[in-house]
Structure formats: C-alpha cells, structure tokens
N, C-alpha and C positions, 0 to 999 in steps of 0.2 A: 505493500498501498504506500501509495508517496504519501509524501509530508504537503503539500503543495497539487491542488485541482485548480486547472486553468480553465474554465468555462469559454467555450466564443461560440457566441451564437450567430448564425449566421443566416439571410433570408436573400435569395440573387444575389450574393454579394461577391459572385465569382473573381472579380476584379483585379479586388484585392486580398482577395481571402488566404489566398498562400505566404505575403508577407506577414498578414500576422500571423500565422501558425507558424512560420521560420522562427521569429522575434521571439516564439514562446520555446519551442524546442531546443532555438540558443541560448537560453542563461547560464551564463556561469554556476547559476544555483540548481543541481542536478537530481533533486529527488520533489520529482514536478511531473503530471501528469497533464496531457492537454485533451480537452472533451471539445468536440464540434458539434454544435446541436444544430443540423438542417431543418429549419423552420418553415419544412412546406415549401420549399421552391422551388417555382416552376423552371429553373432555368437550369436542365443536364449537370450543367458545369459545374457546382455546387460540390455534387457528389462522387462528380469524376475526381476535382483538388482532390479533396478531403482523403477518398480511399488510395489517393497515388501515396499517399505516406503512406499506409500499410500499416504498420501494429507502433510504430512511431506514434499512433494517437489513437482515440477512440473516436469513434465518431455514434453518434445519433441520429436518425431521423426522425421529427415530428410527420403525421400524415398531413396534416393541413397546417396552416399558418397560427400562432397560439398567438404571436408578440414578443415583442425580446422579454417583458416581465412572465409568460410563460415559458420562451426557451430556455432564460436562464434557473426557471426553478425546475424544469424538466433534465439542464447537465447537472443541479446541482442536488439533488434529489440522487445522482446515479453516482456518483462520486459517496467517499469517508473520508475523505485526506483531512487530514486537519486544519490546515487553512485552505481558502477560496480564493481566488484570482478572478477577475472580470476583463476580458478583451473583446471590447469591439471589432466585426468585422473589417471595417478599414481604418484601422487602430493597429501600431506597433510599436513592440517596448525597445528602450534601450539591454544589451547584453545584461546588464547589473540589475535592470530593477528587481526580480524577484531577490537576491541576493542580499540587498540594501532593505528593503522592507522587511524581513528574515530578521534582520539583527534589530531590530526598531523591536518585536516584536520578541525578540531573547533579552532585550535591554529591558524591558518593562510588560511583567504581567498583566497587568492590567488592563493594557490599552488591548482593546477589544476590534481597529480598524486601522489599517494605514493608509493615507495614501500621498501623493505626490504631484509634485509641481508637471507642467507640460507646455510642449512648444506646440503652437496650431498651425495648422498647412492648410492656406487659402488654397479655391482653385485658378487664382491670377499667379501663382507661385513665388505670393507674397506669405511670408511668415509672422509668428509672434510667439518669440524663443521664449518667452515665461505670459502665460495665462493667467498664473497668481498675481502678478506684478500689479494685475488692476483691480485685484482681489484684495483689498486691506485688510477682512476681517478672515481672512482665510490663519488658522490657527491649530494648535494640539491643545487636547487637554477633554476639557467635558465644554461641548462647545455650539450645544443646541440653540441659545440665543445667536449666535454670530451665522450659524447655517439658516436658523429663520430668516433673515435678515439678508444674506448673500448663498445661492444655492452655488459653490467653490468645489464640490466634491465631483469629481467626474468616474462614471464606470471603471473606465478602462486605467484608472490611475492607483485602481482598489485595490487591497487587499485582505480578508476579516478575517474572524475565528469562525468557524463552523460556528459552535457554542452560540453565534448569535441569533441565526436564525432558530435555532429551538424558542431564546428570550420574545426575539420581536417578529418570529413570525420573516415569508419568505417575499418573492417580488408580490407588488397586490397584479392579479393579473386580469383585472378590472379597465388599468390603465392602459393604455394604449400609447400615454407620452408621457412625460415626468416619473414613471414607474420610479426611476431610478431618486429622485428627493420624495418621493412618500416614505421610500426604505429607509433610504440616511437620516430623512427628519426623525423617526420611532426608533433608530438605532441611539441617535445621538440625544434625543431625551434621555439616558441612564447610560450610555456606552461612551468612554475614553475613545478621545482616537488620535495617531501620531501623525504628523505633517513631517515629509520629508521632501526640502525644498529645492532639491534639483529635477530636473525635470526628466520625468527616467518613460513618458510618453510622449510621444509622436500623434495626434490625432488631427485628421482632414476633417476640415468644414469644408463640404461640400454643397451644393445648391439643390441637392437630392434629399439631404438629412433633415429626420423629423424638426429639427428646432427651426430651420429654416420653413416651414409649412405651419403659416402665422393662424389658418382655421385649426387645424391641432391643437398648436399649444396653446391658446387660448382657450378653446374647451375644456383643455385638459387641467388648465391649471384654475381655473373653478374646481373642478373635484377635488386635485390637490388638498386646496386650501378648504374646504369641506372639510376632507380625512381626517385635515390638520387639525382642526377645530374638536373632533368626536376622541383625543386622543388622551389619557387619561393623567390624571393627577396633573393638569394646567397648573400653574400657579392664575391669580385673575390676570395680573400684568401681561402675563404669555396670552393666554386667551385674549385678552383688548387687542395685543401687537395682533395678533394671530386674525383678528374681525377686522381689523383696517386693511390689512395686506387681502383677507378675502374678499373687501370692497372695492379695492384698486384692483382685483383683479377681474371679477363682476364690468367693473368700467370697461377694462382692454378688452372683455370680450363684448359689451353694449358697444363699443365704440367701431369694434371691427363688420360687425352686425350694421351696424349704420352705416359705412363703407360700402358696402355691398347692397345695401336698399333691403335689407332684411331687415324692416319699421318692429315687424311686432315681438321679435326672437331680440333686439337690440333693446327695445322696453323693457322688456320681463329684466332680462341682465342688469340693468341700469336701474329698477325698484329694486334687484336684491340689493345690489352693490349701498345704495341708500338707507336699504333698513340693516345691510352693516357696518355701517358709517353713516350718519344722516349729513355731518358736516362736509363729504366727499363733495368737493364744489365742483371737479372735473365731469363728474355723473350729472349732478343737478344740470350744467351747461351740456352736456350730450342731450340730455333726454328733450330740453327744451329745439333742442337742433334737430330732431328726431321726429315736430310737428309740423318744420318745415318740407316743401317740397325738395324734390333730391335737386333739383335741375337748380333751383334758386338758390338751395347750399351751394352747390359749388361754384355758382358765382359769388359769392359773400364770400367763399374762401379764398377765392379769385383774388378778392377786390381788397382783400386781409393780406393776402401776401406782395402786392401788388404798392400798399400800402406803406409794409414794414421794408418793401426794398430800396422807396424811394426815402424814408428817413435815413435809410442808410447810408445811400449817395451824401445824402443831408450834411450828411455826419460826416462823411469823408469829404466834403469839400470843406469843410468851416473850420477841418482840423487843415 
C-alpha cells in the first residue's frame, strides 16, 4: 500500500492528461500510487492514454459523467493510503511537490492539509509566477476566517490526510462548480493547514475551464454560500459575515441574469440578496434597473460610460 494516493479525474482531457500523469509518476518521493478516474469521457483517447501507462497507474472508468466531485470521490474510495493528493488533468507538478508536502506533515502531526503556491499559465502565453502573491490572506494554521474571505486553496496544490474525509465527509456531488471551496471550507472549520510558499504546481487557466463559465460559477456560488450557512457551530460573527457574502453572491447572479435578459430570475436572486443583507446597495440598484426596458438600459449604460470617459479626458487636460 502506497503512503500517498494521487487522484487524477479526467473528462475528455486527453490533450494534457499525459503531462499530469507523468508529473505524478516522476516525483522524487517514491511511495506514491497514481489513480486516473475517467469520468465518463466521450473521447476514446483518454482511455488509450491512461492504459498506455500499464501497471504504473490504476485506471478507473465511470459509466457516466459524475462531475469533478463524483470523480474525486470515486478515486478516494478506491484507495487506502495515509495521504491523498489531488491533481486535475490539465495541471502538472514540480518533481519535489510530494516530498516537500510530506515533510510538512512529518514536521507537525496536527496538520490536516498542506497546500502550496502555484504558477498560472494563460492561453496567450503569459504567466503569473506566484498565484498567492495576490492573496495576502493565504497562510497556515486555523484559517477558516481567512479562507471564508478569500478562496486561495487550489485543489491540485493540495495533499491531505485521509482521516479528514471521515471527519468532514467527501466532496459534495451536488456541486458541479466550487465543490473544492465547499470541501475546503468544511475542513478549515476545525482543521489545521500548512502553506508551502514555493510554487509546486503549474496550473493552466484556459478559456474552457469551469472557472471561466460565469453562468455556472454564479449559480453555484449561491449554493456554496447557502451550504456554508448550514455549517454547525458557526459563531454569530461568522454567520453574519456569511450572510453578507451570500447577499453578494445572489447579487452577482442577479446581475448576470439581468445582462442576459432573464428578468424574472434576476429579480428573485436580487430579492434573496436583500433578504440576506438589506443594506446591499448594489442589489437595490440592480433590482431597480431590472424594471427598465433592456434597450433603454443599454443606452443609459452607454451614456454613463461616455460621461466617465469625458470626465477622464477633462482631468487629463487640466493636468
């Protein structure tokens, strides 16, 4: 039995899957098993690539697409190592990623999860060498309040103790987006985490990523916050902060629906935003805007932009 089980879920991810697998197999820490979960892919190349590694990996095939949460859970249930590491099929690791994180667990037996900084690679060829450099709240310890404010833990950077799943449960399979945030928030409520500040992960930020799907993201952001409000033993201060954040999530969903001429859905979300926080001024403004004919609303927005540009030009001339 390997000490570390690496779970790689994939759905039609043949383009980069081999690089992800090889980065897991090429770790300097050798007590590792790699499990590839084919989440109902329709692309036959996925199975061909995975099976091409033979006995170097374990290959699991789901009969239908379950989503990231379901695929990760299938991999977790199929393993029994002391630690579980997550790796998405379009990401890849530095060779010492597992070694460095295992050292953190060995250093502090109270730590439940270790995550690291990462480098982000964009489609246009540009890079962000340190994702966490723009996330000042990222850190170690009992970080629930900081994570509640800024979701800075990226799944492919994570290794955690298997015992965590017994305490906080698996990934929520009803969540088709933000399933990682949902899980990490539950874990951080009682668990201790450690941050490795060096970038051990390379992450692709592609146009097709789920994080770029605004419709999906805003819908599940609402679900994420409603789930968070149901967490046990929340202090009154934490509950109030989560109510405020839920109001913002409902506003963003309502604003998205307004921009796509879905007035009924827009108004229902904005009313829920105000129910969570009646002082949400942006939600009030958006609710009023939802009663303006869409064509006129576009003209008003155009006038506002023109006025702003005129003021900026005037300011430049005066200087």
